[in-house]
C-alpha positions, 0 to 999 in steps of 0.5 A: 988547171981550171978543168982539173979543179972543176973535176976534183970538186965534182968528184969530192961532192959525189964522195960526200953524197955517197958518205951521207947516204951510207950513214942514213938509218935504214927504214924498219921493214914493215911486217906483212899482214900474213906474218902478223896473223901467223904470229897471233896464231902461235901466241893465242891461248887454246881453250878446252870445253870439257865434260868431266865426271867425278867419282860421284858420277856427277857431271861438271862442264868446264872451260880450261886452258891448255895447262889446266887440261893437261893437269886434268888428263895427267891426274885422271890417268894416274888415278885410273891406274890405281883405281882397282887397288884403291877400291879393294883397300877402301872396302877393307877399311869399310869392313874394319870400321863401324860400317861393317854391318852395311855392305860397301856401296861399290855403285857409289864410286865411278871412274873419273872420265872426261870428254872434250866437247870443244877446242877453240882459241876464242874464249867467248865461244868456249864460254857460250858452249859451256853455257849451252851444256850447263842448260842441257844438264840442268834440264836433264836433272829437272826431268829426273826430279820430276820423274821421281815426284810423278812416281810418288804421286802415282803410287799415292804415298802417304806423307809418312811414307814420303818422309821414310823414303826421304830419310832412307835416301839421305842415309844412302847418300851418307853411306855413299859419301863416306865410301867415297871419302875412304876411297879417295884417301886410299887413292891419295896414299897410292899416288903418293907412293908412286910419286904421282899427284891427285887431280883433286885440285884440278877441278871444282869440288864435288857438289855432293854433301859432306860425308856422314856416318850411316845409321847402324 
């Protein structure tokens, strides 16, 4: 009887131990370092460094997120599809306006273009690349201005002639700006009819001067 009681007690103890062990919360699994890196890679933002050319032919260097880049590409593609028709309508508008005595400046309107200079998940790298492109672009513009000045100096133009040249340049600029304004209005109208959207807000505003009426 004592032997049976001892065995029963031992069995009862083992039963309690197993029950207690089953009720203990299990330790959470620790993710491996590789799994953490994979997760970070999936959630990391992608940045695009884009060289963008507007209708005025001016270049802008931009750092864009994936969403911004997609908006830009879709807008440019949509505008390219209506480019020829918008240009034709803009020329008709020009002829029916007070500028009909001046030839429509086709050369003032360029097709929008974009090129990806870099694609990275590191924002600092994207920013550094943009800075380098900006510096290169600035140097190119300075060289162009210097070439114009050197040409004027070589021709030994008088102050009066230089003033006339500057006035003519401003007149041409005003005509070009006006032509682009008329053209962009037509682009917006055509995109509205097709249900597409313009990329006007997808990039910074052009650095061009406001449109002005050309001299008649």
